[in-house]
C-alpha positions, -999 to +999 in steps of 0.1 A: -227+079-144-196+059-154-161+069-146-140+082-175-104+075-182-092+110-171-090+142-190-082+142-227-049+154-241-051+190-252-022+196-275-033+225-297-054+207-322-030+179-330-045+147-345-042+115-324-009+105-340+005+140-332-007+138-296+010+104-293+042+117-307+041+147-283+035+123-254+064+101-264+087+132-268+078+145-233+084+110-219+119+109-235+127+142-219+114+130-185+136+099-188+166+121-194+157+143-164+154+111-143+190+102-148+201+137-138+177+142-108+150+115-102+131+137-077+125+164-103+114+137-128+089+124-103+075+159-098+072+162-135+054+128-137+027+139-113+023+172-131+017+152-163-004+125-146-025+121-178+006+110-198+014+074-208+048+076-191+041+091-157+035+059-139+068+045-152+087+074-138+072+067-104+081+030-108+117+039-117+118+063-087+108+036-063+134+013-078+160+041-074+149+046-038+156+009-033+191+013-048+198+042-025+181+027+005+194+038+039+189+018+071+187+046+096+191+044+134+153+040+139+151+012+113+175-012+131+147-034+144+127-036+111+124-067+090+147-053+063+177-058+086+169-095+089+164-098+051+198-082+044+215-104+070+200-135+054+213-127+020+247-121+035+246-154+053+234-174+022+260-158+000+287-178+018+269-211+013+270-234-018+235-244-028+220-267-053+184-265-063+176-293-039+195-274-011+174-243-019+142-263-016+153-278+017+162-244+030+128-230+022+110-260+038+131-258+069+127-220+072+091-223+084+080-197+059+047-201+041+055-173+016+074-181-015+086-148-031+109-133-004+128-166+002+131-171-035+146-136-040+170-141-011+184-173-025+187-160-061+203-127-050+227-145-027+241-165-056+256-133-071+261-109-043+256-100-006+252-063-014+223-047+003+217-022-025+210-050-050+185-067-027+166-034-019+167-024-056+149-056-064+124-050-036+119-015-049+114-026-084+088-052-075+070-030-050+072+000-073+055-017-102+023-024-082+025+008-062+028+030-093+000+012-111-024+015-081-017+053-079-022+057-116-054+036-116-070+065-096-053+093-115-064+080-149-100+080-137-102+115-124-126+137-145-125+175-148-104+200-130-087+184-100-100+198-067-078+206-037-094+179-016-088+154-043-051+162-042-051+157-004-069+124-007-045+112-034-016+121-011-032+101+017-037+071-007+000+074-016+010+074+021-013+047+035+012+020+023+040+042+009+071+029-010+093+032+020+073+003+035+097-020+017+113-022+051+085-047+057+086-060+022+063-091+024+032-076+039+030-044+020+040-058-014+012-083-009-011-055-001-004-036-033-007-068-054-040-074-038-052-039-046-038-041-081-061-070-088-090-060-067-098-026-082-102-038-118-122-067-105-146-046-086-149-016-108-146-032-143-156-068-134-123-082-147-122-117-133-084-118-139-082-092-112-096-116-086-069-142-097-042-116-094-054-105-059-053-141-048-016-143-057-009-120-028-010-151-006+023-162-022+039-130-009+025-130+027+004-157+042-016-131+062-035-124+029-054-155+034-078-132+053-082-105+025-085-132-002-111-150+020-131-118+023-129-114-015-143-150-020-170-143+006-180-112-013-181-131-046-205-156-030-228-132-012-226-102-036-237-067-029-256-064+004-251-027+010-275-023+040-261-054+058-225-044+051-231-009+063-247-021+095-218-044+101-193-017+093-208+007+119-212-020+146-175-031+143-163+003+151-175-003+186-159-038+189-132-036+216-120-072+213-128-106+200-131-138+221-095-152+219-105-187+230-131-190+202-107-175+176-079-200+186-103-229+185-114-220+150-078-216+138-067-249+154-097-268+140-097-256+104-064-239+095-035-259+080-008-269+104+018-245+090-006-216+094-012-226+130+025-227+136+032-193+120+004-176+139+008-192+173+029-163+186+003-137+176-025-158+192-009-165+225-029-153+255+000-134+271+009-116+239-027-106+231-034-094+267-002-073+266-013-058+232-048-050+245-035-035+277-012-012+257+020-022+275+052-016+256+072+014+245+055+048+251+049+067+219+044+105+214+008+115+208+010+121+171+025+086+165-006+072+182-032+095+167-022+100+131-035+065+121-067+070+142-072+104+125-073+088+091-095+060+102-122+083+117-120+106+087-126+076+064-155+065+086-171+100+083-167+100+045-182+065+041-212+074+063-219+105+041-216+084+010-241+059+023-266+085+035-264+108+004-254+084-024-275+053-020-296+060-051-265+067-071-249+034-060-280+015-067-280+028-103-243+022-109-232-014-103-195-008-107-196+018-079-219-004-059-194-033-060-166-011-048-186+005-020-201-029-008-167-046-007-152-016+011-177-018+039-174-056+041-136-055+042-134-026+067-158-045+090-135-076+091-104-054+094-120-036+125-125-070+142-090-082+135-075-049+147-082-061+182-054-087+178-016-081+176-006-073+140-043-073+130-042-036+126-023-041+093-056-050+077-068-015+085-042-001+062-054-022+034-090-012+042-080+025+042-064+020+007-096+005-007-118+031+010-097+061-002-099+048-037-137+049-035-138+083-017-113+100-040-131+089-072-165+097-058-157+132-045-138+142-077-162+127-103-195+135-086-212+168-080-207+180-044-236+170-022-252+187+008-230+183+038-199+172+019-182+206+019-187+209+056-173+174+062-143+181+040-135+212+061-140+192+093-117+163+084-089+182+067-069+187+099-071+149+105-059+142+070-031+167+073-019+152+105-018+118+088+002+132+059+028+150+081+035+121+104+036+096+075+061+117+056+082+121+088+083+083+091+096+080+055+127+099+064+140+069+084+149+051+052+149+078+025+185+086+020+201+119+011+210+103-023+173+095-029+164+132-026+195+150-040+213+123-060+208+101-091+214+065-101+250+072-111+259+088-078+241+059-060+263+034-077+295+051-065+282+055-029+263+023-025+277+016+009+275+051+023+238+061+021+226+080+052+189+085+060+174+119+059+164+115+095+200+110+105+210+140+084+185+161+102+199+149+136+234+159+126+222+193+114+200+200+144 
């Protein structure tokens, strides 16, 4: 069984040229709606997910979100504050190309993209809205394409559980994660190349996925896993055993890990990771010392992780024959298990849990396509009922976190309003505080 490209257009018997014209016409109207009320245009795009223009409306909405970005009270310690301050600082400094290169070399950064954007933007303005608009535009392209990669491959009438899984996929690394632009943009670039490579055997996808290193050095690990998979290929039984075993790994030997990094990693990588690998910092992380969080802030991520575990176990138990007969599916499943295994191990280190988010994105792509495009198997319905509360918890808390940077303008306004109130955006979270 091969995955199709989504449902066909059904425009009352029109020939192909007529269907294309109808699609272009509806896309034009959607663009007009966007300039009046982007949120309504976004809803329209998802209702017409089989259109040629839907993904571009999502892309435009994320760019608009960047334009109307709000740094709320709870976002004051996020990376975005430092990024904005850097552009403000650089704007007051005269720079030649040589000065810009020296600045990058002295910054201690391995990544290229973010520093390049900061220098270029600072030559014209120190305005936060311009910087976050560019972030939103870059992030939004890869984000929208990854969402639509799934939507275009859904066959038949969309099931309620598929809608819930698509929402979870949307929220694992949502567009409001531009507050930590480098890591999460790199994640979507990685996925953007990875899925076509695994599912369609497009080698250009592996190259694109490798470019994620230029956005965040931490993607040396995911790209390394990809290269390892290319070498070792599909080893479903081995990867599944490793996957299950790593769910019970509580910590990795820090001394061995540090010895490996200091023996083989480039000096600049050693310097950039030294803080994360220090014994005191790791022990503090493992002991759970730090700010106390409410229960749902702790458990919403775990709820998704264990739901994904349950789905992958069922897929392995019930679908091994199907995977053996369909190599594209087998590649996606094998890599998912391998990547999740490594992510589980790294999650015992500070900031290593970020790889779990990437693993969940890959796993949810597989699970969503499998559940929608395959006949329901014995035990799957019961599993869906059992994990639905966990998935709903993840959705609710994730959306709540988005309110820290989604402004009232993003929800109620439009690009024209955003231009006039570029310095006065207030987060929905702060709006709620004032109301309540």
